[in-house]
Backbone as CSV, one residue per row, in Angstrom:
resi,resn,N_x,N_y,N_z,CA_x,CA_y,CA_z,C_x,C_y,C_z
1,MET,-34.285,-1.601,30.407,-34.311,-1.256,32.319,-34.126,-2.301,32.752
2,GLU,-32.831,-1.295,33.221,-31.624,-2.954,34.564,-32.279,-3.026,35.796
3,SER,-32.716,-4.296,35.484,-33.264,-5.116,37.145,-31.991,-4.507,38.093
4,GLU,-32.615,-4.497,39.069,-31.762,-5.209,40.518,-31.028,-6.564,40.452
5,GLY,-31.117,-7.762,39.816,-31.173,-8.762,39.977,-29.794,-9.072,38.994
6,GLU,-30.120,-8.385,37.787,-28.874,-7.874,36.679,-27.842,-7.197,37.438
7,ASP,-27.829,-6.138,38.228,-26.809,-5.580,39.010,-25.891,-6.249,39.460
8,ALA,-27.314,-7.312,40.477,-26.047,-7.800,41.966,-25.658,-9.298,41.070
9,MET,-26.202,-9.580,39.722,-25.317,-10.561,39.306,-24.259,-10.324,38.843
10,ARG,-24.326,-9.234,38.245,-22.678,-8.391,36.768,-22.097,-8.417,37.698
11,ARG,-22.167,-7.465,39.120,-21.656,-7.356,40.462,-20.039,-9.040,40.271
12,ALA,-21.034,-9.742,40.913,-19.993,-10.766,41.303,-19.592,-12.156,40.337
13,VAL,-19.991,-11.324,39.229,-19.744,-12.433,37.979,-17.975,-11.461,38.162
14,GLY,-18.266,-9.782,38.004,-17.034,-9.174,38.485,-16.093,-9.501,38.857
15,GLU,-16.627,-9.932,40.289,-15.125,-10.375,41.483,-15.411,-11.574,41.733
16,ASP,-16.339,-12.420,40.998,-15.596,-13.723,39.928,-14.139,-13.692,38.858
17,VAL,-14.615,-12.311,38.413,-13.611,-12.587,37.430,-12.027,-11.969,37.910
18,HIS,-12.519,-10.861,38.671,-10.887,-10.028,39.148,-11.078,-11.327,40.463
19,ASP,-11.195,-11.778,41.047,-10.693,-13.033,41.797,-10.292,-14.561,41.093
20,TYR,-10.132,-14.162,39.894,-9.997,-15.671,39.476,-8.830,-15.337,39.171
21,VAL,-8.606,-13.583,38.565,-7.339,-12.895,37.365,-6.079,-12.868,38.305
22,ASN,-6.889,-11.780,39.944,-5.937,-12.416,40.973,-5.255,-13.828,41.132
23,LYS,-6.482,-14.646,41.125,-5.551,-16.493,41.938,-4.316,-16.330,40.728
24,VAL,-4.386,-15.961,39.549,-3.744,-16.764,38.219,-2.496,-16.228,38.509
25,PHE,-2.959,-14.260,38.102,-1.798,-13.855,38.570,-0.662,-13.853,39.878
26,LEU,-0.751,-14.431,41.292,-0.595,-15.058,42.125,0.434,-16.254,42.270
27,GLY,-0.702,-17.247,40.993,-0.133,-18.672,40.374,0.967,-18.540,39.727
28,ILE,1.450,-17.064,38.991,2.723,-16.993,38.152,3.415,-16.085,38.569
29,SER,3.103,-15.018,39.340,3.953,-14.271,40.200,5.902,-14.951,40.475
30,PRO,5.144,-15.767,41.043,6.704,-16.943,40.690,8.029,-16.830,39.317
31,ASN,7.298,-16.568,38.485,7.575,-17.394,37.065,7.609,-15.793,36.507
32,ILE,7.363,-14.776,36.642,7.110,-13.799,35.919,8.665,-12.583,36.576
33,THR,9.182,-12.128,35.583,9.480,-10.793,35.362,8.911,-9.467,35.176
34,ILE,9.243,-8.396,35.546,8.537,-7.255,35.381,9.728,-6.230,35.050
35,ASN,10.200,-5.795,34.417,11.495,-5.238,33.863,13.032,-5.421,33.986
36,GLY,12.710,-6.823,34.077,13.606,-8.099,34.422,14.021,-7.932,35.809
37,LEU,13.183,-7.488,37.157,13.386,-8.120,38.558,11.992,-9.155,38.652
38,PRO,12.055,-9.711,39.959,11.268,-10.736,40.038,10.142,-9.841,40.806
39,PRO,8.844,-9.956,40.751,8.480,-9.272,41.674,8.768,-9.067,42.900
40,THR,8.084,-8.745,43.181,8.309,-7.479,45.020,6.923,-8.578,45.836
41,SER,7.530,-8.349,47.040,6.345,-9.304,47.897,5.467,-7.784,48.265
42,ASP,5.100,-6.739,47.059,4.934,-5.670,48.272,4.049,-4.925,47.044
43,LEU,4.887,-5.211,45.730,4.237,-4.890,43.957,3.109,-5.987,44.247
44,VAL,3.397,-7.033,43.935,2.083,-7.904,43.509,0.424,-7.628,43.998
45,PRO,0.326,-7.779,45.733,-0.345,-7.568,46.229,-1.148,-5.456,45.579
46,SER,-0.314,-5.265,45.130,-0.759,-3.664,45.057,-0.883,-3.291,44.130
47,ILE,-0.333,-4.566,42.730,-0.955,-4.643,41.270,-2.533,-5.015,41.483
48,LEU,-2.119,-6.806,41.785,-3.774,-6.605,42.584,-4.964,-6.054,42.980
49,SER,-4.309,-4.508,43.540,-5.462,-4.168,43.902,-6.006,-3.247,43.311
50,SER,-5.035,-2.677,42.495,-5.265,-1.653,42.034,-6.383,-1.973,40.556
51,THR,-7.247,-1.134,40.430,-8.450,-0.620,39.162,-7.640,0.167,37.863
52,ILE,-8.036,-0.711,36.525,-7.669,0.713,35.760,-8.810,1.052,35.417
53,THR,-8.149,2.274,35.343,-9.493,3.201,34.995,-8.694,3.886,34.120
54,THR,-9.803,4.324,32.966,-9.086,5.611,32.319,-9.149,7.425,31.946
55,ASP,-10.247,7.027,33.399,-10.846,8.865,34.249,-9.683,8.959,34.467
56,GLY,-9.417,10.201,33.495,-8.373,10.776,34.468,-7.378,11.315,32.783
57,VAL,-7.434,10.343,32.342,-5.929,10.060,30.944,-6.092,11.241,29.922
58,ILE,-4.987,12.299,29.578,-5.551,12.634,29.127,-4.334,12.525,28.239
59,GLU,-4.587,13.261,26.767,-3.772,12.804,25.655,-3.589,14.012,25.220
60,GLU,-1.914,14.105,24.612,-1.518,14.876,24.184,-1.425,14.668,23.426
61,HIS,-1.211,15.598,21.807,-1.337,15.340,20.887,0.476,16.519,20.371
62,GLU,1.243,16.668,19.973,2.116,18.038,19.042,1.360,18.696,18.209
63,PRO,1.666,19.812,17.754,0.764,19.965,16.742,0.919,19.800,15.656
64,PHE,1.020,19.730,13.949,0.861,19.646,12.877,2.431,20.822,12.990
65,ASN,3.445,20.548,12.143,4.275,21.074,12.460,4.956,21.566,10.813
66,HIS,4.163,21.870,9.617,4.977,22.438,7.904,6.267,22.393,8.164
67,ARG,6.449,22.869,8.679,8.383,22.819,8.346,8.965,21.480,8.726
68,LEU,8.782,20.913,10.133,9.508,20.243,9.995,8.450,18.583,8.738
69,PHE,7.138,18.684,8.577,7.436,17.652,7.004,7.569,18.046,6.242
70,GLU,7.942,19.012,5.449,8.762,19.818,4.779,10.532,19.458,4.867
71,LYS,10.871,19.408,6.016,11.950,18.544,6.261,12.374,17.478,6.077
72,ALA,11.249,16.354,6.404,11.236,15.426,6.834,11.421,14.686,5.483
73,LYS,10.249,15.463,4.082,10.325,15.153,2.316,11.245,15.556,1.650
74,ALA,11.760,16.628,2.202,13.840,16.886,1.797,14.859,15.660,2.352
75,ASN,14.530,15.537,3.343,15.686,14.211,3.789,15.880,13.198,2.530
76,ALA,14.406,12.715,2.461,14.089,11.921,2.027,14.098,11.745,0.425
77,ARG,13.539,12.696,0.367,14.279,13.079,-1.569,16.209,12.991,-1.493
78,LYS,16.082,13.187,-0.719,17.767,13.526,-1.034,18.262,12.058,-0.688
79,GLU,17.626,11.363,0.068,17.754,9.328,0.830,17.909,8.782,-1.049
80,GLU,15.854,9.058,-1.392,16.481,7.977,-2.390,17.072,9.072,-3.460
81,ASP,18.189,10.141,-3.614,18.427,10.498,-4.778,20.793,9.861,-4.636
82,LEU,20.360,9.853,-3.019,20.956,8.996,-2.808,21.649,7.580,-3.025
83,ILE,20.354,6.742,-2.523,19.978,5.703,-3.561,20.225,5.354,-4.677
84,GLU,19.421,6.476,-5.746,19.723,6.421,-6.604,21.738,5.890,-7.646
85,GLU,22.328,7.018,-6.462,23.362,7.847,-6.489,24.283,5.869,-6.736
86,ILE,23.999,5.909,-5.059,24.639,4.401,-4.747,24.394,3.213,-6.509
87,ALA,22.982,3.106,-6.501,23.297,2.387,-7.953,24.097,2.451,-9.294
88,ALA,23.721,3.703,-8.994,24.597,4.340,-10.462,26.127,3.733,-10.334
89,LEU,26.655,3.880,-8.943,27.946,3.881,-8.716,28.347,2.567,-8.851
90,ARG,27.987,1.766,-8.399,27.426,0.384,-8.081,27.246,-0.662,-10.328
91,ARG,27.375,0.301,-10.913,27.025,-0.713,-12.377,28.101,0.377,-13.035
92,LYS,28.429,1.404,-12.603,29.741,1.802,-13.146,31.369,1.723,-12.731
93,VAL,31.253,2.006,-11.277,32.560,1.634,-10.759,32.787,0.446,-11.198
94,PRO,32.478,-0.910,-11.445,33.503,-2.501,-11.671,34.001,-2.403,-13.526
95,GLU,32.337,-1.146,-14.016,33.187,-1.463,-15.036,34.566,-0.660,-15.812
96,ALA,34.720,0.276,-14.422,35.983,1.543,-14.803,37.248,1.126,-14.274
97,VAL,37.278,-0.152,-13.572,38.230,-0.112,-12.680,38.736,-1.820,-13.935
98,VAL,38.057,-2.513,-14.200,38.158,-3.398,-15.458,38.816,-2.524,-15.919
99,GLU,38.603,-2.503,-17.295,38.685,-0.856,-18.198,40.059,-0.606,-17.407
100,GLY,40.406,-0.473,-17.030,41.322,0.532,-16.098,42.668,-0.024,-15.899
101,MET,42.487,-2.018,-15.446,43.478,-2.594,-15.003,43.714,-3.357,-16.216
102,ARG,42.725,-3.454,-17.445,42.702,-3.900,-19.283,43.900,-3.080,-19.209
103,ARG,43.737,-1.590,-19.149,44.962,-0.773,-19.736,45.811,-0.353,-19.164
104,ARG,45.542,-0.326,-18.185,47.526,-0.677,-17.127,47.564,-2.345,-18.091
105,PHE,47.054,-3.014,-17.812,47.782,-4.297,-17.845,48.694,-4.233,-19.348
106,LYS,47.838,-4.052,-20.658,47.988,-3.328,-21.882,49.362,-2.484,-21.690
107,GLU,49.325,-1.427,-20.764,50.806,-1.087,-21.206,52.026,-1.723,-20.490
108,GLU,51.868,-2.268,-19.883,52.290,-2.842,-19.211,53.430,-3.693,-19.702
109,MET,52.190,-4.389,-20.016,52.432,-5.593,-21.219,53.615,-5.365,-22.942
110,GLU,53.244,-4.528,-22.901,53.990,-3.722,-24.183,55.317,-2.919,-23.929
111,ALA,55.627,-3.104,-22.632,56.569,-1.938,-21.784,57.638,-3.135,-21.961
112,ASP,56.504,-4.392,-21.430,57.245,-5.859,-21.536,58.420,-6.239,-22.805
113,GLU,57.481,-5.860,-23.447,57.884,-7.344,-24.795,59.022,-5.952,-25.673
114,GLU,58.212,-4.981,-25.667,59.693,-3.478,-25.733,61.107,-3.915,-25.433
115,GLY,61.263,-4.575,-24.075,62.009,-4.520,-23.298,62.775,-5.937,-23.414
116,LEU,61.975,-7.101,-23.518,62.584,-7.935,-24.259,63.031,-7.937,-25.225
117,ARG,62.934,-7.581,-25.918,62.800,-7.395,-27.954,64.232,-6.424,-27.711
118,ALA,64.438,-5.464,-27.340,65.590,-5.016,-26.532,66.452,-5.261,-26.518
119,LEU,66.626,-6.633,-25.040,67.905,-7.547,-25.151,67.197,-8.798,-25.630
120,GLY,66.860,-8.623,-26.621,67.129,-9.767,-27.730,67.924,-9.753,-28.583
121,GLU,67.077,-8.153,-29.114,68.912,-7.934,-30.006,70.086,-7.660,-29.506
122,GLY,69.981,-7.492,-27.956,71.234,-7.278,-27.258,72.210,-8.707,-27.563
123,MET,71.438,-9.466,-27.604,72.439,-10.775,-27.271,72.606,-10.901,-28.305
124,ARG,71.605,-10.955,-29.867,72.381,-11.068,-31.279,73.723,-10.152,-30.910
125,GLU,73.488,-9.375,-30.691,74.490,-8.880,-30.814,75.579,-9.201,-30.622
126,THR,75.395,-9.124,-29.254,76.251,-9.839,-28.314,76.954,-11.475,-27.998
127,GLU,76.567,-11.986,-28.853,76.499,-13.303,-29.260,77.734,-14.009,-29.179
128,GLY,78.204,-15.383,-28.013,79.413,-15.195,-27.728,80.467,-15.527,-26.327
129,GLU,81.229,-15.086,-25.924,81.147,-14.862,-24.608,81.461,-13.415,-24.570
130,ALA,80.733,-12.921,-24.543,80.717,-11.255,-24.971,79.673,-11.112,-23.241
131,ASP,79.477,-10.298,-23.191,77.894,-9.530,-21.485,77.263,-9.475,-22.328
132,VAL,76.176,-10.780,-21.358,75.378,-10.588,-21.691,73.928,-10.710,-20.694
133,LEU,73.471,-9.564,-20.556,72.472,-9.088,-19.189,72.703,-8.864,-18.177
134,GLY,74.621,-8.327,-18.536,75.417,-7.641,-17.697,76.048,-8.634,-16.634
135,LEU,75.865,-9.943,-17.497,76.980,-10.938,-16.418,77.730,-11.433,-17.541
136,VAL,78.740,-12.164,-17.177,79.794,-12.661,-18.251,80.340,-13.899,-17.597
137,LYS,80.016,-14.734,-18.785,80.456,-16.228,-18.574,81.354,-16.420,-18.503
138,LEU,80.862,-17.856,-17.273,81.810,-17.598,-15.782,83.107,-18.718,-16.798
139,GLU,84.542,-18.597,-15.836,85.757,-19.348,-16.135,85.440,-20.608,-16.409
140,ARG,84.616,-21.299,-15.469,84.311,-22.831,-15.824,83.212,-23.176,-16.531
141,GLN,82.220,-22.167,-16.407,81.574,-23.012,-17.309,80.783,-23.990,-17.761
142,ALA,81.326,-24.192,-17.821,81.396,-25.865,-18.823,81.273,-26.990,-18.418
143,ASP,82.425,-26.516,-17.042,82.699,-27.458,-15.604,80.960,-27.326,-14.423
144,VAL,80.998,-25.919,-14.453,79.001,-26.464,-13.570,78.390,-26.604,-14.829
145,GLU,78.699,-26.766,-15.785,77.237,-27.370,-16.439,77.483,-28.623,-16.846
146,ALA,78.309,-29.485,-16.488,78.243,-30.879,-16.596,77.967,-31.158,-15.310
147,GLY,78.754,-30.452,-13.927,78.160,-31.118,-13.019,76.517,-30.961,-12.734
148,TRP,75.781,-30.062,-13.615,74.723,-29.497,-13.720,73.563,-31.050,-13.819
149,GLU,74.636,-31.401,-15.017,73.570,-32.741,-15.546,74.050,-33.664,-14.788
150,ARG,75.202,-33.924,-14.748,75.826,-35.154,-14.044,75.100,-35.015,-12.607
151,SER,74.463,-34.544,-12.122,73.325,-33.958,-10.472,72.292,-34.233,-11.013
152,VAL,71.977,-34.203,-12.351,70.803,-33.745,-12.741,69.507,-35.422,-12.827
153,LYS,71.105,-36.071,-13.173,70.553,-37.438,-13.946,71.230,-38.412,-12.494
154,GLY,71.744,-37.656,-11.950,72.000,-38.220,-10.646,70.299,-38.509,-9.281
155,LEU,69.587,-37.657,-9.886,68.698,-37.650,-9.109,67.483,-38.102,-9.700
156,GLU,67.033,-38.590,-10.968,67.306,-39.083,-11.716,66.879,-41.073,-11.294
157,ARG,68.349,-40.733,-11.352,68.893,-41.955,-10.874,67.822,-42.629,-9.455
158,VAL,67.640,-42.023,-7.870,67.620,-41.582,-7.472,66.162,-42.221,-7.367
159,VAL,64.943,-41.119,-8.019,64.329,-40.999,-8.254,63.473,-42.265,-8.502
160,LYS,64.318,-43.091,-9.461,63.514,-44.136,-10.246,64.169,-45.324,-8.915
161,GLY,64.123,-45.269,-8.338,64.723,-46.017,-6.840,64.149,-45.958,-6.016
162,MET,63.597,-45.155,-5.720,63.108,-45.076,-4.594,61.865,-46.098,-4.481
163,PRO,60.786,-46.406,-5.511,59.650,-47.518,-5.110,60.513,-49.269,-4.169
164,GLU,61.379,-49.512,-4.964,62.004,-50.506,-4.835,62.739,-50.169,-2.996
165,MET,62.791,-48.992,-2.879,63.932,-49.174,-1.334,62.479,-48.833,-0.542
166,VAL,60.986,-48.469,-1.170,60.922,-47.839,-0.324,59.930,-49.514,0.444
167,ALA,59.762,-50.513,-0.574,59.466,-52.008,-0.897,60.251,-52.491,0.450
168,ARG,61.618,-52.612,0.160,62.525,-53.033,1.107,62.394,-52.744,2.104
169,CYS,62.399,-50.939,2.025,61.271,-50.490,3.997,60.954,-51.346,4.539
170,GLU,59.466,-51.505,4.260,58.530,-52.296,4.273,58.760,-53.700,4.775
171,ARG,59.982,-54.266,3.518,60.225,-55.471,4.125,60.888,-55.897,5.587
172,ALA,61.662,-54.610,5.840,62.793,-55.014,6.887,61.410,-54.590,7.949
173,GLU,60.498,-53.797,7.586,60.025,-53.509,9.242,58.792,-54.803,9.748
174,ARG,58.340,-55.295,8.663,57.654,-56.367,8.940,58.302,-57.995,9.473
175,ALA,59.888,-57.807,9.180,60.433,-58.102,9.389,60.753,-58.450,10.979
176,GLU,60.998,-57.439,11.614,61.064,-56.626,12.918,60.194,-56.662,13.925
177,VAL,58.639,-56.814,12.521,57.864,-56.859,13.526,57.533,-58.458,14.449
178,TYR,58.089,-59.571,13.563,57.992,-60.855,13.134,58.696,-61.866,14.187
179,VAL,59.859,-60.642,13.808,61.050,-61.222,15.514,60.885,-60.861,16.727
180,ASN,60.006,-59.301,15.927,60.000,-58.441,18.091,58.678,-59.217,18.604
181,GLY,57.726,-60.456,17.913,57.521,-60.963,17.623,57.283,-62.596,18.900
182,MET,58.693,-63.250,17.547,59.062,-64.643,17.814,59.948,-63.997,19.730
183,ASP,60.436,-63.212,20.031,61.141,-62.527,21.356,60.506,-62.945,22.212
184,GLY,58.828,-62.174,22.289,57.499,-62.549,23.573,57.695,-63.382,24.339
185,ARG,57.587,-65.074,23.407,57.258,-65.970,23.326,57.626,-66.879,24.416
């Protein structure tokens, strides 16, 4: 049995808790958003004055549908089968691609080697000044080759002289800085 003092005390504690919650909510209301918007001045008092009750709440459940359940199970099995198929493809396809490329490379290499052999035989048969690879020897072939040799030797001399030339440039730059520094005195 409850005494009247307990009910009064419960009511007083309930009111104190309600007042405390209202003060906290009013204190934080400028810093919160509801659905992305700041609460309006009318909304805060209406929230604080409302009481939360579970009276009149009706929970509705859809009846169990065996057809939908079977369809969901079938879709889950289909998904698992597709996942297994993808895993199998991930194991098989790279190997098949590599094997195909290896076979294609081998075939192309054999064709290239056969072509080179044929060209080599053709060159041996037509040695001298005859037509090689569809090209006839130039009239001035010896002059062109001699010019090429002179050019290569000239480039070799330039490359050998580069360090000396760089050192001369650096000395000239230092001398220029020194001379320009004396003019400013």
